[in-house]
N, C-alpha and C positions, 0 to 999 in steps of 0.2 A: 678571578671573575669575580661577580658579580655575586655579594650573600643575595639566596629564590629569600622572598616571602613566607616565613610562617603561615601554615594556614591556618593556627588560632588570634590575629594580626587579622586572616581577610575575613573569620566569621565574627570578628567584635566591631572588623570598621566598612565594610560591608551591609547595604538596606537594598532592600528589595528595590527602590525610587533608584538605586543605582542601577539595578539587573535591566527593570524595563525602560533606561534611558539608552544601554549600549544595545538592546533590543530592534527601538525604534532605532537607532544610531545607524545598525549596519545595515538595515528596507530602508533608509531615506538618505542616507549621506550626504545627511546636510544641516545643519544647527535649525538656524533657525525655524525650518520644521518642527523638528523635534521640539526645538521651546513654545511652536505655540499650537503644540499637542497639548503638549503636556501643561499648558498654561504657567509658562519662567519666562523669564527677559535671555534676550540670545549672549549679555555677557552672563547674565548665570548659568544657562548653558555650557556656555566654556572652560565657567570653575567648576564643572560640575564635573566636565568630563578631566577637568585638571588634577580633579580631587580623584576620580578614581584608577586615571593614574602613576600615582604619588602612591596609591595604599596597595597598586600592581609592581610595579618599579619599572616601569615602562611603558613605552607609547602604544599604544595601541588603536590612533586614525592619525591619517594627517593629509595636511591643507592640501586640495590643489585647485586652479581649473574649474572641473565642474561641482567642485564642493568638496568630497571628502574623500578616504579610499585606507580599507583596512590596514594593519599591522600585516604579520602572520600569527600576533597574539594578540590583534583585535579579531582574529576571525574565532579564534579558539577562545577567546570570553564571550565576545558574540554570541557563539551557537550555544553555548555551554546558559549566558544565560534564556534567551531564548527555550529549553530544552526543563531548565527549574522557574519559568513563568508556567509553562507549559503543566509542567506536575504540578505548580501551585493550584491553576488554573482545576486540573481535574481534582484534586481534593477538597476545595472547593463548589464544585459539583456532586461529587462524592459524601461531604457533607451531607450539603438537601436534599440528597436521595436518602442519604440515609433518617434524617430529619420528616423526608413522608413518608414513613416505612419500608425503608429497602435496607439490606441488610446490608450495600454494596454497590458499588460501579465496578464496574471494569469497558475497555473500552476494546474493538474492533476491528478491524480493519476485516477485508474480508474481496476477495476477483471472484468472480462468479466459477472458479471452478470443484469452489468450498460449497457451495451456496447447497449442492442437493442434495449430501450427503452427511457429510462433513460439522459443519455447520450447526445443523438443529439436532444433532447427537448432541454435541458440542454443549451448547446449552443448554441440554437436558439435563447434560453430567455437571454440570455446573451449578446446575440448581441443586438439585438432588442435594452437592456436596452447600453449597449457601443457597437456602433458601428465601424467595425475594429478594433475589438479587438482578438485582439493575446490566443487566446487557447492552452499549448501545457500540454501536455498529455504521460503518464506516464505507461504502463499496468504492474501490477502488481499481488499479493499475499496478505495476510493477513503480510507478515514478515516484505515480503521488501519494501511493501509502508508507514507501519505503521514505518519505521524507519527510510525513508523518507520522514515523517510528523514530529520525529522525531526531526532527522538532521538541516528540515527549508525547505526540497528538493523540500519543495512542499506545497500549500494554502490550499487543501481538501486531501480529497481521497472517491471516490463515489464507494461501493460495498459492501459485506456481514460484517456485523459487530459481531465481537467474542469478549467479552466486555473482556474473559480469554487472549488474547492474545493481549488486549491494553495495552500499561504503562502508569501511573500516568497524564504528562503531555499530554496527546491525550481527547478528549472528542466527543462524534457519538449525531447522533438526529438520530432515523428513522424514515422511510419511509413509508416503503412497504412491505408486504413478497409476494416474489419470488419462486414457487417450480426448484424444477430438476427434471431432467426425467434420464432414465439410457438410451443409444445412446446402438447401431451396424449396422455396414457396412449392407447395404442392402442385399446382399448377399449373407449374416451367415445365417449358420443353426439352430440359436438360432430367427432371426428375423421372421419364418414362426413354428417356435418352439408354440405347447401349453401351457396352462396356468402353468400344474402341469410339464412338458420337460424342460418350459422356468429356470425356479424355480431351475429343476435341473441341467441346464448347469449352471446355475447363482458362483455356487460355483467351477467350473472348470476353466470357465477365468481368464485371469489375467485382468487386470484395469490399464488402466491410466490413471491419477490422478494426481491432483498441489502438492501434497505432503502428503503423513502420516502424519494423524491432523490438516489436513485445515476443515473449513467445511466440504466440500464438499465427505473430505471422513469422517468425520464422520456422515452426515448424510445418508451417503449407509454405511455406520458400525451397525448404529444402525435401517436403518432398515434390511438389510441382519441378524439382529440378532431378529426382528421380526418371522423372516419366516425361524427363525435356523437353517439358516447358518454360516459361517465360513467370518470374515470380509474379504473384499480382499483383495487380495493378486498385490500388483504392484507392475510392471513391466515396469514401462513406467514415468518418469515426468514432465507436462507441463502443464504452466496453459493458452497459445496458439489455439487459437478453427482449426487454419489452420494447426497446428501441430497431430491433436487432430482431423480431418476430414486427414487429409495424413493417417497419422499410420492405422483410423479403416479402411481406401481403402486395403490396404496393408499388414496386421497384421490381427491374431486373435484376438481381443481387444474387451473388453466395456467400457463405459465411460461417464462422468455424464453431461450434460451440461443445466444452467438454461431453462429451460421452455420457455420460450419468446424466445431463444438463435436459438433453436435445432427446434424451429414448425417450421423458412425459410428453414433449409437444410434437414426438411423433405419434404416439398413441393416443394424442389427443385429433389429430392431423393438420397441426398445424403447418408445418415441417413434413421433409419426408431428407433423408438421411444419404447420401452419396454414399455408394459402397467404396469409400478412400479414408483410412483410420490414418489419427498422423499420429507415428510413436512422438512416447511420449515421456522415454527414460532421461531424455536430457533437457527436461526440466520438472523435476517431480514434487508434487502435493507434499507444503511443508508445512512450518510453523517459523515466522519471522520474529523479528524479538532485536532487543538494545540490550547489548553485552557486561551493560555498568548493572540491569534489572536480574543478574544472574545469583542465582542462590535466593533472589523474596519467593517472601510468599504465594503472590500473586503465580506470579513464571510459575514457578516448580507445580504448583495445582493444577496451569494452565494446559504445562506441559506433558504434564503426565494424564493426565483425560484426555489430551486431544491421540495421545499413543494409542490409550484405552481406544480409541473410538475407533482409529485408525488399525489395529488387528482386530477390531467387529470388525468389520466396513472386509477385509483379503479374506478372515474369515469365512467370509456369511458367499463374497465374490468367488470363494472357490470349493465352494458346495451348492454354487448355480440356482444361489437366491438373486443374488443382483443379477444380469446378461455383461 
């Protein structure tokens, strides 16, 4: 059996340029394009790949008629190269943030379900713990934020936990359950329909949803099936609450929002919540993070503060402070 490469050898022989090269090659799968991007000749790029493979002791890419394809080892190394570069970018951004007066920078992905309650309270707690900290937010859905986490572009994500959608490098902490509700524009006929009429109209309306197969879509499909109705016909896909409100105002559409979010807009008269509450236990709200960050001070603080916010939220709900 081939003797495994020693870690110290990797540290002393691999450079950041190697990792940038591997990251670009995994995306382009074409040595010529990567050579042009990195301002080098193609023979130099070939030599650089050979140098990396020699250090690691295994082939990382093989040539084919379409260009190049990664080996199993190449996939592993390229993924880790992407994470390493993302961490370096985060270090660069945090350093600049500190030089401009901040005490640090944390990158949080946000699902719409976390915006109304969890996110504001968590940011307030983080600011108490680290006054002046900069919180960079990225809104997305299960697919985009999970990918951003795996690639090291986020420190954690707040939203619905869909275990089947998570890759093996990700872990999660469940915080609480948050129901979702069906919403419509207040001036639509379905908003004033009887319960029987409403159920009949549900299958006739087109829907705006994050995407087919999302947690919201699956919860809605299950509830419609319980009513003997077909799965929703999605004609517009969006995770933006603003887009949802505007589209519902101008188009005959139905959509789904977390109950805590929908209540605020219903109170303003922008939407009507139909009497169809989607069960939330299948996809609870939680914090999703990379396993290799477990034990770090930042993640430990994030998880501890998120748990405290969740405990306070559940306590307030039980006292009737939140409907």
